[in-house]
C-alpha positions in Angstrom: -17.5 19.2 9.7 -16.4 16.2 7.6 -18.3 14.2 6.3 -18.3 10.7 8.0 -19.2 7.0 7.3 -23.2 6.8 7.9 -24.6 3.1 9.2 -26.2 1.8 6.1 -22.2 2.3 4.4 -20.5 0.1 7.3 -23.4 -2.7 6.7 -22.3 -2.4 2.8 -21.1 -5.3 1.1 -19.9 -3.4 -3.0 -19.5 -5.9 -5.3 -15.6 -4.9 -6.1 -12.7 -2.9 -3.6 -10.0 -1.2 -4.9 -7.5 -0.6 -2.9 -5.2 2.3 -2.3 -1.4 2.5 -2.0 0.4 5.9 -0.8 3.4 6.0 0.9 4.6 9.5 2.5 2.4 12.3 3.7 4.3 16.3 4.3 3.0 19.1 4.8 4.4 20.7 1.9 4.8 19.0 -1.9 8.5 16.9 -2.1 10.3 15.8 -5.7 9.2 12.5 -4.2 6.6 10.9 -7.2 4.8 8.8 -4.2 4.6 10.9 -1.4 1.5 13.2 -0.7 0.8 16.5 0.8 -1.6 16.4 4.4 -4.2 18.5 2.7 -4.7 17.4 -0.7 -4.5 13.3 0.8 -7.5 15.1 3.2 -9.1 15.4 -0.3 -8.8 12.2 -1.5 -10.2 10.4 1.9 -13.5 12.4 1.8 -14.3 11.6 -1.7 -13.6 8.1 -0.8 -16.2 8.5 3.0 -18.9 10.0 -0.2 -18.2 7.6 -2.5 -18.0 4.9 0.0 -21.8 6.5 0.8 -23.3 6.9 -2.4 -25.5 4.2 -4.2 -23.8 5.2 -7.8 -20.3 3.8 -7.0 -19.6 0.1 -7.4 -16.6 0.1 -6.4 -15.0 0.6 -2.2 -11.8 2.5 -1.3 -9.4 1.2 1.0 -6.4 3.0 2.3 -3.4 1.2 2.4 0.7 2.1 3.3 3.6 0.2 2.6 7.0 0.7 4.4 5.8 2.6 7.9 7.0 6.2 7.6 6.7 8.3 10.5 4.2 10.7 8.2 1.6 7.6 8.1 1.0 7.9 12.0 1.7 11.6 12.3 0.1 13.3 9.2 -2.3 10.4 7.5 -3.2 9.1 11.3 -5.3 11.5 12.2 -6.8 12.4 8.4 -8.4 8.6 9.0 -9.6 8.7 12.5 -11.3 12.3 12.1 -13.4 10.7 9.1 -14.0 7.2 10.2 -11.1 5.7 8.1 -9.6 1.8 9.3 -6.5 2.2 6.9 -3.9 -1.3 6.3 -0.2 -0.2 7.4 2.3 -2.8 5.9 5.6 -1.7 8.2 9.2 -3.0 6.8 9.9 -4.7 10.7 13.7 -4.2 10.1 13.3 -0.4 9.6 10.8 0.5 12.9 12.1 2.1 15.7 16.2 1.8 13.1 15.4 4.2 11.3 15.0 7.8 10.4 11.9 9.1 9.1 10.6 6.3 9.3 8.2 5.2 13.4 9.4 3.3 16.0 7.3 1.0 18.2 5.8 3.4 20.2 4.5 5.2 17.3 3.4 1.3 15.9 1.8 0.4 19.1 -0.8 3.7 19.3 -1.3 2.8 15.4 -2.5 -0.9 16.1 -4.3 0.1 19.6 -6.5 3.3 17.6 -7.8 -0.3 15.5 -5.6 0.0 12.3 -4.7 -2.4 11.0 -0.8 -3.7 10.5 0.5 -6.2 7.9 4.3 -6.9 7.1 6.5 -5.3 4.5 9.3 -7.8 4.5 12.6 -7.3 6.8 14.7 -4.8 5.0 12.3 -4.1 1.9 14.7 -6.6 0.1 12.7 -8.0 -3.7 11.4 -11.0 -2.7 12.7 -12.4 -5.8 16.5 -11.5 -5.3 16.1 -13.2 -1.8 18.0 -17.6 -0.8 15.5 -19.7 0.6 17.8 -18.3 4.5 17.0 -14.7 3.1 13.4 -15.3 2.5 12.7 -17.1 5.9 13.9 -14.0 6.9 12.0 -11.3 5.3 8.5 -14.0 5.9 8.6 -15.4 9.0 11.2 -13.2 11.4 9.3 -9.8 9.7 5.7 -12.5 11.0 7.3 -12.9 14.6 8.4 -9.7 15.6 5.7 -7.7 14.1 3.7 -10.3 16.4 5.7 -10.3 19.7 5.8 -6.7 19.3 2.3 -5.6 18.9 0.7 -8.2 19.9 -1.7 -9.5 17.4 -1.7 -12.3 14.9 0.2 -10.6 11.4 -1.6 -12.7 8.8 -1.2 -10.0 5.1 1.7 -9.6 3.7 3.1 -6.2 0.8 5.2 -7.5 -1.5 8.1 -4.8 -1.9 8.4 -4.1 -5.0 5.9 -5.4 -6.0 8.4 -8.5 -7.2 6.8 -11.9 -6.6 7.5 -15.7 -8.5 5.5 -19.1 -7.7 8.3 -19.4 -5.3 7.9 -16.3 -3.6 3.7 -16.5 -3.0 4.6 -20.5 -2.0 7.3 -19.2 0.4 4.6 -16.3 1.8 2.1 -19.1 2.4 4.5 -21.5 4.5 5.8 -18.0 6.4 1.5 -18.0 7.3 0.3 -15.3 5.5 -3.3 -15.8 4.3 -3.6 -12.5 2.4 -0.7 -10.9 -0.3 -1.1 -7.1 -1.1 1.3 -7.1 -5.3 1.3 -3.5 -6.5 -0.9 -4.6 -9.7 -3.5 -2.2 -10.4 -6.9 -4.5 -9.8 -9.9 -4.5 -8.0 -10.5 -7.1 -5.7 -13.9 -9.3 -6.1 -15.9 -9.9 -3.3 -15.3 -12.6 -1.4 -11.1 -11.9 -0.8 -9.0 -13.7 -2.7 -5.0 -14.5 -2.1 -4.0 -12.0 -3.8 -4.8 -8.0 -3.5 -4.1 -5.5 -6.3 -3.5 -1.7 -5.6 -3.3 1.5 -7.1 -0.5 3.3 -6.5 -1.0 6.4 -5.5 1.2 9.3 -7.2 1.3 13.0 -5.6 0.9 14.6 -10.1 -2.8 12.1 -9.3 -5.7 15.3 -9.6 -8.6 14.9 -7.9 -10.2 14.5 -9.9 -9.1 11.7 -12.3 -9.1 9.2 -9.2 -12.8 10.1 -9.2 -12.6 8.6 -13.1 -11.1 5.8 -12.3 -14.3 4.8 -9.5 -17.0 5.9 -12.3 -19.8 3.1 -13.2 -18.4 2.0 -16.3 -15.1 3.9 -16.5 -12.2 2.2 -18.4 -9.2 3.5 -16.6 -8.5 1.3 -14.1 -8.9 -1.4 -17.4 -6.3 1.0 -19.3 -4.3 1.1 -16.2 -3.5 -3.5 -16.0 -2.3 -3.0 -19.4 -0.2 -0.3 -19.2 1.0 -1.8 -15.9 1.2 -5.6 -18.1 4.0 -3.6 -20.3 6.0 -2.3 -17.7 6.7 -5.8 -15.7 7.6 -6.4 -19.3 9.8 -3.6 -19.4 11.6 -5.0 -16.4 11.9 -8.4 -17.1 13.7 -6.8 -20.5 15.8 -3.9 -18.0 16.4 -6.3 -15.2 16.1 -5.5 -11.4 18.9 -3.6 -11.1 18.5 -1.2 -14.6 15.2 -0.9 -14.2 15.6 0.6 -11.0 18.2 3.5 -11.4 15.6 4.4 -14.4 13.0 3.8 -11.7 15.1 6.1 -9.3 15.8 9.2 -12.1 12.1 9.5 -12.4 11.0 9.2 -9.1 14.0 12.0 -7.5 15.1 8.9 -5.1 18.4 7.3 -4.8 19.2 4.1 -6.2 18.6 1.5 -3.8 16.2 2.8 -1.9 13.4 0.6 -3.6 10.7 2.7 -2.4 7.8 2.1 -4.1 9.9 1.1 -6.8 7.4 -1.2 -8.2 5.4 2.0 -10.9 7.7 3.9 -12.8 6.1 5.9 -14.6 
């Protein structure tokens, strides 16, 4: 029998939270670096439950998903439910029921009614820093309103496609009614909650031992990742988004233009 969260763990308030970012869950190994096998995901979730129940860890693990891939519903949800975990699923609204391999509205409604948290991931996964004011309105307000209409629930959290943002994008997010913005910056969230929330992007080649090392008290792994992220951000500015996207696609076995997680090329 798998460990589940104890009542003490559910009521204990951690000093910091670290949000883990997943994309696809697969039955077998994939060349796409941001996919993870189901058995591997199960081991991750079991580790997170153990850490939530353990007193020595000062980082509280939270699970998030971007894009709305069908595997989130078919493979990830049963694992989460069997361990009593609630995750955050950020949905690309314009892909729902339209794009092969992604959830339709019946799956998304079932995900919502099961108690999981639903947020927006834009309308078309377009990098928001490239959008005009009219395009931003559709990507932000259009996505939120469609999700709210189809789910009958308030949508107040937004995950930034590609992790890209600037002050104009943040202002547009506030105007569109979002009260929480999730980025791809690998940083822990201080409690009480902040408007901007960083996340650690999980790749298929990350070992369970390495993930556990991130959460160890006194570990410097996370601060090292933050430094690496700043270096990559500088590379993006130097190369420009289009060239960087092609470089990312080669490294991560994806076709240029899909942008399914291109915020954190290795």
